[in-house]
N, C-alpha and C positions, 0 to 999 in steps of 0.2 A: 170693172176698168180702174176705179179710184184707187183700190188695193194695189193694183199691177203697178198703178203709177208711183206709188210710194216706196215698193219694193226696188223700182229700178231706179229710184233718186238714190236710196240707201246704197244700193248696189253700185252704183256709179262713183260714190263719194268714198267707199271702202274700197273699190279698186283702184283709185287713183292714189288713195293714200297709202295701201299696201304696196304699191309698185316702189314707192320711197324716190320717185324721179321730180317730184313738185320741187320747185324753188319755195323760199320761206313763205313769200306773200300768198302763193297760191293754197300751200298747203294750211294756212291760216284759214283762208276764207272755206277751204272744203271742210274743216273741222266745224267751223262756224255753222255752215249749212248743214252737217250731219246732226250736230248738237240741236240746233233748230228744230230739225226733223224728229228728234227723239223726245224733245218735250212737247212739241204740239201731238205727235202721234207713238205714244211709249211703247204701243204693242210693234213697232214695227223692228224695234231691236231684235238682234239677234247675237249669238255666241260670237260670230265673227266678229260683229262691231265692237264687242268688246275686246277680241284680241288685236283689232286694227287700232282701236284708240291707245291702249296699251303701248302697240310700237311706236306709236308718235312719242308717247311721253319715254319712251327709251332711246328713240332716236339723236343719239347725241351730236349729229351732224347740226341741228338747230341749236345747238347749245351756246354758240359763239356769237350768235345773234343777239345784239342789245335789246331787242323786242321778244325774246326766246319766251320770257316768263307768261305773255298774254296767248301765246299758242297752247304752251303746257295748261295754263288755267283753263282754258278753254276744252281741251280735251279731258282733263279730268273732271270738270264741271259737267260734261256730257256723259262720264261715268253715274256722276251723283243722280244724274236724269235717269239713267237706266236702272239704279238702286231705287229709287223713290217711286217712278212711275210703272215698273216692270209688273204686271200680272204674274207672271213666272219667277217663284221663288230660286228656281236654281239658277236664273239668269242674275237676279238682284245679287244673289250669294257671290258667283261668279265676279261682278262688278266690284262687289266690296271686298272679296280677297286680292283682287287685282291690285286696288289703291292701299290695301294695308302692306302687300308684298313691296310695293315700289318705297314705301316708306324705309325699307330696309335695303334698296338696291339701287336707289338714285340717289343725287345729291345736287346740289345748287338749284337753279330754277325749277328743274322736275320735280324733286322732292319738294320744295316749297309749295309747289301748286297741288301736289297730291296731298299735303297735310292739310292745306285750307281748306279744301274740296271735302276731305273726311268732317274737318270742324264747321262744315256747312249743312252737312245731315238734318234735317228739322226736329227739333224737340219740341214737346208741347209744355216748356218752362215757363211760367208766369208768376213773377212775385206778389207778396200780398200785399193789399193795400192797407196801410199802417194809418191811415187818415192824419198825416203830419201836418197839421195846422202852421200857417204862417206865425210867425212871432207878433205877438201882439203889445199890450200893455205890460210893461214889465214892472214889477211891484221892487220898491225899495225896502231892503230887509237889513237887519241889524244879525250880528253873530249870534245872541242869543236866540232869533226866531230862527235860524236854522238848527240849532241845538233842540229846541222846544220841538218842531216839525219831526226831527228823528227821536225823540223821546228819551232826550237825555237832560241832566240837569246840570251836571258839572262833567268835565272833560279835562283830559291832559293839554298842554300846550301843542298846537299841532306842528307837524315837521312840514317840509316842501319838498316835493315830488313834482320836478319839472314846473309846472304850471297850476299844481295841484295841493291843496292845503288836507293835510291828513291825519286824523285821529285815531290811535288805536283803543278799542271800547274794551273795559276793563270786563275781563272772566269770559269774554266771547271771542272767537276767531275770527273778528270782522273788522273794519274799518271805517269810518265815516270821511268820506272823500267829498270836497268843495273843489269843482273843476272849473277853473276861470278862462273867460275868452280872450283870444286875441286880439279880434276887430269885428266889424259889423256880420261880415259872413260867418266869422265862427260862433257869433252868439246865435244865429240861425242853425248851425252845425249843433250846438250844444242841445238845442230845443229838439234836433233831429235824434240826437243820440238818447234823450231820455227818453223819447217816444219809442225807439228800438229795444230798449231795455223793458220797458212794459210790455211790451207787444210780445217779445219772447219769452217773458217770465209769466204771462198771464193767459197765453194762448192756447194752452194745451201742447205745447211743443215737448218732445221727450228726447233725449239722448242718451244712449246706451253706456256713455262713458263720461267721465268727469266733464261739466262745463259749467262754473259758478258764475252765473248771469246775474250783474249787479241790480240792485232795486232803487230807483229812482224815488228822490221825494219832492214833493210838492210843497212850497214855502208859500203861503198866503195865497193858495189855489194854482199857483203857477209852477211849472218845470224850472224855469228861468227867472231869475232875480238878477237884481244890482246890490251888490255888498257894498253897504255903507261903511260900517269900520269893520277892517278884518282883525283878527286878536293878534296879528305880527304883520309885518312891513313884508313885502315880496320885495326880493332884491331887483336892483337896476337892470335893464338889458333885456328882458323877458318878453317885450314888446306886448305887455297885456292892454287890453284895451281901458283906456281911462275911466269908462263909467263901471268898470268891474262887473261886469257880466260874468253870470255862472249857474252851476246846477249843481246839485249835492244827491251823492247815492251812496248806499250801504254795499260794501264790497267783501268779499273774503280777504282775509289777512294776506293771501300770496298773490294778490291781486299786481302788486309791483314788482313781482320777481321773474325776471327775464331769463329764458332759457341759456342763452349765451352771455352773461354776466361777466364783466371782466373782472370784476373784484374776487378776488381767490377766495375769501369767506362765504361768497354766494355762489360760487361754480358748482354746477350740477355735476356728478359724476357719469360717467358714460351710459350706465342704465337708466339713468333718471332722465338725462338729455334724451335719448333715443324713445322712451315713453312720451315724453313731452311733446317731440316733433311730430312723431307718427300719428299721436291724437289730435295734435291740432291740425296737420294735412287732412287727416278724416273729418275733423269738423267743417274745417272750410271747405270740402268737398260736399258734405252733407247739407251745408248750408246753401252751397251755389245750386245743387240740385232741387232745392226748393224755391229758387230764385231770388235767394237772398244774399247778395254777392258783396262781398267786403273787397274795396276799391284798393287799398292800401296796406296790404301785410306789412310791408316795408316801404317807405318813401324811395320810388324809383326815377331818375333822373337822367336825361340824355347830357342835358346841360343847365346846371342850377345857376349859373352866373348870368344867361342870357333870358332866364325864365320870365323877366318882366315885359319883353320885347317879342317872344316868340308865339306865333298862335298856338303851339302846342304846350305853353307855359315850361318847356324844357322836359315835360313829363316823358320817360321813357316808352316807346314803343317796341317791343323787344322783336317783333316780326321782321322790323327793318333792318336789324341787326347792328346798329350804330353803337358807338362807345358809351360805356355804361358810366356814370359818373359817380364818382366818391362812394364804391360799394359797400367798402367795411364801415365807413361812417353811416351809412342808410341803415345798416343791420343794428346799429348799437341797441335802439329801443324799438324793438319788432311789435306790431300790434297783436303779438300772441304770447301767451306764456303758461306758468303752470295751473292758470284759472281757466285757461281756455282763450276764445276769441276777446280782445279787446278793441277801445277804440270805436263804439257802435257808431260814432257820426260818421265813419268810412263805410258805412252799409247802405244799401241800394236795392230798392225792388226792381227786378230785372223783368224786361219784357219785349227784348229785342231779338234780332235773329240770331241763327246758332252761330255764325261766324264772329259775331260781336262777343259772344259768349267763349267762343275758343279763345280769343284773345285775352277775355277776363281770366279764363283757366290759367292760359300760360304764364300771365304775371303773377298770378298766387303760385304756382308750382315754382317761378322762378325765384321768387321770394323765399321760400322754404329752402332752395338749393343755395342760395348766396349765404342764408342765415346758418347753414350747417358749417359753410366755409369759415364763417368769422366765429363760431365755438373754438375752432384750432388755433386761429391767430390771436383770441383774446387770451390765451394763456400766458401771453408776454407782449403786453400792448406798448411796450417801450422798443420793440425791434418793428420800425416802421420808416416809410421813407429811403433815405439813403444813409449810408455809413460814413464814419469818419473819411474814406477817401473818394467819396461822391459816388459810391455804387452803389445800385439798387439792392435794399436788403433780402438778404434769402432766408425766408421763414419756413421753408419747405420741410424742415425737421420737424416742427411744431404739429404737422399733421400725421394721423395714423392710416396709411392707406388703406388697409382691408376694412376698418371701421368707417371710414369715409365712404367706401363702395357701398356698405352695408346701410347706411344712411340714405344715400342717393336712390338706390334701389327701394327702400321702404317708403320714402317719402312718395314714390310714383305709386306703390301700391296699396299704400291707406288712403291717398286722395282719391285713386280710381276707386277703390270700395265704397269711399265714403259717396263718391257723385253717382255711381252707377246701382250700388247696392249689391254688388257681387264682388268676388275674387277674381282678379284679373288672370286670365287663361290664354294662350299663345305664346307668339314669338315676343320679346322684350322690346320697347320702342327704341332701345340704341345698345350699344355695347358699355355697359353701365362701368366696366374694370376701366376701360380707355377714357370714358367721360371722367372718371374718377382722377384717373393720374392726369388728364388735361385741365382739371379745374386744381387741381394741387400745384402742377406748373404755373398757371397763370395766377393764381390768388395766393399763392406763395412765395411769390418775387415781386416787389413794389417798383417794376418797370416805369409805370406810367404814371407818373405824380404832377406833370404840368398842366395847367389851365392859363388860358389868355385872357385877361380884362379889355375887351376890344374898345378903343376910342370911343364908339357911338354907345357903350355900356357906362364909360365912365363920365359921359357928359348926361347923362339923364340921373346922376348921382348928384346929392348935394355937396358941397366940400366936407362938411364933417363924415357924411357917410363914406366918403370915398378914402378919406385917412383912417376911420376905423377901419373899413373893409382890410386895407392892406396891414394894419397892425394887428388884426385878429389872424392873418395869415403868415405872420412871422416877421414882417419887415420892420426892423428897428428904426428908431429916429434917425440915425444916421444914414441909413437906405434909403428913406422917404425924401431926405435933403436933396437928392440930385433927381429926383421926379417931379414932373408938372403935368398936372390932371389934364388928360384930352390931348397930350403931345404924342403920344404913341400907343400901340400896345403894350400892355406890361405882364409879363410871366409872373405868374403865383403858383404856389407850390401847396395842394390842396388834398392830393390823393391819398392811398393808391386808387385809380382809375382801372377800368378794363379796357384797354385802347388809348391811343393817342388823342390827343384834342383834334375834334372835328374828323376823326377816322372811324373806321370799321372796330367794333368789339375785338380785342384781342383774343376771344373766345370764342370763335363762330361753332364749335360743337356744342356749346350749352345752348345756345339758340335753336338749332337744329333738333337737338335732344327736347326740348322743350315744346317744340313745334310738334315732334311727334307724340309727347305724353300727351298734350291736349287733345289731338287730333284721335288718339285712342280711347279717350274719355270718353269725347263725343260720340265717336261711333259707339260706344260700350253701351252707351245709355239708350243709343237709338236701337239697337238689336235687341233681341231677345235672349241673343246668347253670342257668343265671340264664335265664328264659324270654323271649325276645324281645320278646315283645308289652310286657313291664313295662320 
């Protein structure tokens, strides 16, 4: 009798949904009932159950509803419950095939729900315990203490790379790097970076391709120190911590070589650029598969200017599809290069649900796709913003469309291989040719340059910070005479951005494609194989 009641409940829900006569709220509640039944009693699901749920996700009559995403999410999550809970492999494969097909045949809320559902397939990925200790007593050291700890007696005068002092070591292809902290949190981040260097360099990790892991140096028994007398003065305006917290490490001589360098003498040819990008995409995928997640391949923001007062700190959440702030600026110094993954302070040991990992993977893939766009724009950084007639600069001729498509395609395939441990098979996540063309269209023309400094943000600034902010963004002394702090919103030109201020991203195809790529990575890792029918 109990089994018959379950069958009756399932059939009743399926009949109601199959007729497609339910209004939105009734359809949503019916799908919720069916999902609850499948989660509680996985054996009750049938092939018809999968077909009915697919019908809901393909039912465009619901797409105009404001809350349509929640209906589609419930239906797609019910399919995941079939995949995970069914004892019949053929039924689980049917549900998996259904969700993968929906990635290619739906859009909008239904597509997003299907992608996120695939991205929630459970994975047993847990990162390592690096035994990262809190920052304790930090020793004060002098420059010769660092040289002595590095086994050096004499050295050249260091050069400055960003916030680092760098010395080339004679007759060896390595550098001594002293990296300084910006603030208190950055000092703890430096400790974290050194611990990750030690962990990856000494715990038996092996990578089948080039990955030069820096070697941290302890000075007076500590990775983090306070540098009392630097050999040269650091330039003003870098925001370094006044106590000069730092770490030191030995890195390969290519450590500061970036794949998209705008300087002509450092620019990679197409063959080398492709190798570096594909190798790094693989490395990011492999590290992520180990639960070692790099959270900032490049810095991604929705809105930098409001970062100090927003709960999300202005950081970009790609799945929301908002405007992407200063994309070209973000790509200038990526945290990967000729030596592999860089800036280990952004590594974290992952232990969350798959849906969180889905978002992390998407951010990494998005970062690589933006970086390949910057490679073409960096051919001529003088062509930026508006021309002499106040028209958006059109730099699409800097792009090589076939090569760009090859790069987009290769980034996904390389990341997928690194993350899943196998080559991708099956239908591709998107039309790579169309995606490449749309990326060139939006990334090659600087249509969105404006940003707005709101009154509330002005009032949070000191007078010195306010005027300095405007000066750095091109306002002349004469321009600033007519302005008064806090009197009204001020337009500044900081782009190019992908999308207008407080608007959606101007390249929604990129967000959808990243969602599909990330979902297929999760699905590929979950399955022992990509199901051929998909």
